[in-house]
N, C-alpha and C positions, 0 to 999 in steps of 0.2 A: 409143684412150684407154688410159692406163696402168691396170693392175689395181690396185684400191684396197686389197687385203688382203695383209698379210704374215702367214704362218701359222706357229705353233709347234706341232709335233707332239711331245707328251710321251711318252717311252718309257724313262724312267729308273727305273721302279719295280723292286722286288726280287722281285716275284711270289711272296712267301712263302706266301700262302694257296693259290696254284695248285699249288705244288710243283715247277714247272719254269719256264724262261724263256719265258713265253707270247708275248712280242713277236717272237721270232725263230724259234719253232717252226712249221714249215710245216703247213698244213691238208692234207687229202687232195688238194686241187687244186694243190699244190706251192707255194703262196704263203703267206707268214707274215703275221700281222696288220699289221706295219709296212709290208710291201709293198702290201697291199691298201689301206691308208689313203693311202699315197703315190700310188697309181694314181688313186684317186677324187679326192683333193684337187687333184692336178695337172690333172685334167680341168676343174676349175672356172675359167672365164675371169675370175672375180673375184680369184683368188689369183695373185700375182706371184712370191712367194718362200716356200719352206718351210724352216724350221730344225728339224732333228730333234735332240731332246735325249735323251741316253742316259747311262747310268752310265759311270764310268771304265773298267770292265772290258769294256764293249761298244763303245767308240769305234771300234776297228779293224773290228769286225764290222759296225757300222752304216755305216762309210765304204765297205766292200766292197759292202754291199747297195745303197747310194745310187748308187755308181759304175756299177752294172748297169742303171740307168735312163737312157734317152735321152729326157728330158722337156724340154719348152720352158718350164722354170721354173728359177729360181735355187735351188740346194739347198746347205744347209750342215749339218754335224754338229758339235754342241758337247756338252761334258760338263755334266751336271746337278749338283745339289747334294744336301744331306742330306734336306730336305723337298721335297714336290712344288712348293711355291711358290718354293723356291730354284731348282729346275730351270726353271720357267716364266720366272723373272727372267733367268736366264742366256740362255735363248732370246730373250727380249725384247731384251737387250743386243746380241745377234748379228744381229738384224733390221736391214735397211737402214732409215734414218730417213725415207725418202720415202713410206712407206705410211701412209695416213690411218687405217686400221683394222688391228687385230691380232686374229687368230683363234687360239684355243687349243683343241686337240683331244687327247684321250687316245687313244693308239694301241691301247689295250685295247678300243676301240669300233670294230671293223672294218666296221660296217654304215652308216657315215656316207654320205650321198648328196649329189650336187650340188644337188638340190632343197632339202635341208635347209640347206646352206650359204647358198643364196640367200635362204631365208626368214629365217634368223637375221640375215643381213646387212641385209636391208631393215628389220628391226626395230631394228637398231643405228643405221641411218641416221636413223630417227625419234627414237630415245630416247638414243642415245649408248652404251648398254650393253644387250646382249641375250643371252639364253640359251634353250636349248630344254628342254622337260620335259613332264610329263603329270600330271594329278591322281592322287593316291594312291587305289588301289582297295581296299587293305586297311584294316582297323581299326588305328589306331596308338595304342600305349600307351607312356607314360613308365615305365621300369622302374628300380628302385633297385639299390643295390650287392648286396643279398641276393636279387636276382631277384624282388622283390615288385613288383606293379603299384602305381605311385604315382597315376597318373591316366590317363584316356582322352582323347586329343586330338581336337579337332574335325576330322574327316577332310575336310570340305568346304573347309578352308583349307590343306590340306597337298598339296604337289606334290613329286614326285621330279624332280630336275634332272640334266641330262646335259651333254655337250659335243657339238658345238662351242659355244663362247661367244665372242662378238665384241664388241670395245670400240673406241671412238675412242682412238687412241694416247695423246694427252695425258692423257686420263682414267685410262687404265690405269697410266701412268707415275706420276701423282699418287697413285693408290691404293697402289701398291707402295712408294713412298717413305714414305708415311704408315704403312704396315704395318710396315716395318722400323724406323722411328723409334720405334715403340711396342712392338717386340718381340713382335708378335702372330703366331699361326699360323692359317692358314685351310685348308680342304679343297677349296675351289674359288675361282676368281678373282672370281666375282661377289660373294663375301663381302667381298673387299677393296674393291670399289666401294661396297657397302653401308656399310662402316665410315666412309667419308668423306661419307656422307649423300646419295649420288646414287641415283637410281632405276635399276632394272634391269627391262627388259621381258622377259616370258616368252613364248616361242613354243610353243604346244601342238603336239606332234608325236605322231602316232598310228602311225607306221611302226616298224620294228624298229631299235632302237639299243642293242642289248645290250652291257653292259660285262662283260668276262670277268674274273672274280675268283677263282672256285673251279673245281675240275675239272669239275663238272657244267655250268658255263657253257661250257666248251670243247666238250663233247659237244653241247650245244644249238647252238652256233655251227656246228659241223660239219654238223649236220642242216639248218640253215637255208641254208648255202652250197650243199649238195647240191641242195636244193629249188630254190634260185635258178638254179642251172646247168641243171636240168631244164626250167625254164620259159623259158630263153633260146631265141630263135628259132634253129633249126638251118639251116645253108646247104643249098640244094638240091643234090642230087648230079647 
């Protein structure tokens, strides 16, 4: 059976808040976030193609990284755009049209798992559009321009959402065409689906799915990777 998912791996950000190019910087294990994401996503039998979207400056670097993988997947590298949604759309246009579902994942989240891809995919099969996330544990306040609290939001209704996000291909195409026709900007792809009045199912995920944004996140990711490696079964001598 042909794999149903074509995957877009977004790696075109500027890493301004991080202070260095987090996507290509190796961890202590020698692998960079892009390589870790490629390894994990490529192991999923649900994924048949991976399109890596990078900035113009990183095209050659990404092509060299991808060429070092001997994976049983179709791999492409394309140039992204000004906004995140522009990069996603360029990735979408580069995907082969034969895939029924499109998965979008941020390469700044190197802890994606095959299990998580499977869970989000199953939800997308049921609903047409699915994302992962978790209920917010912090108290959430709306704050004004002068740093004053405007109101406290009902935490019981607030979730923080993550990637991967998986959509039926025609649904995502329709959403993006509508997005551009109205000149809107969104920060995640589920927002584009919401704009056309379609439902998005949320998969609750309790595992680690850290997004690296600031230097402290990198340090946490290093510790988590070291712990993960220590817990891996060691071959007998």
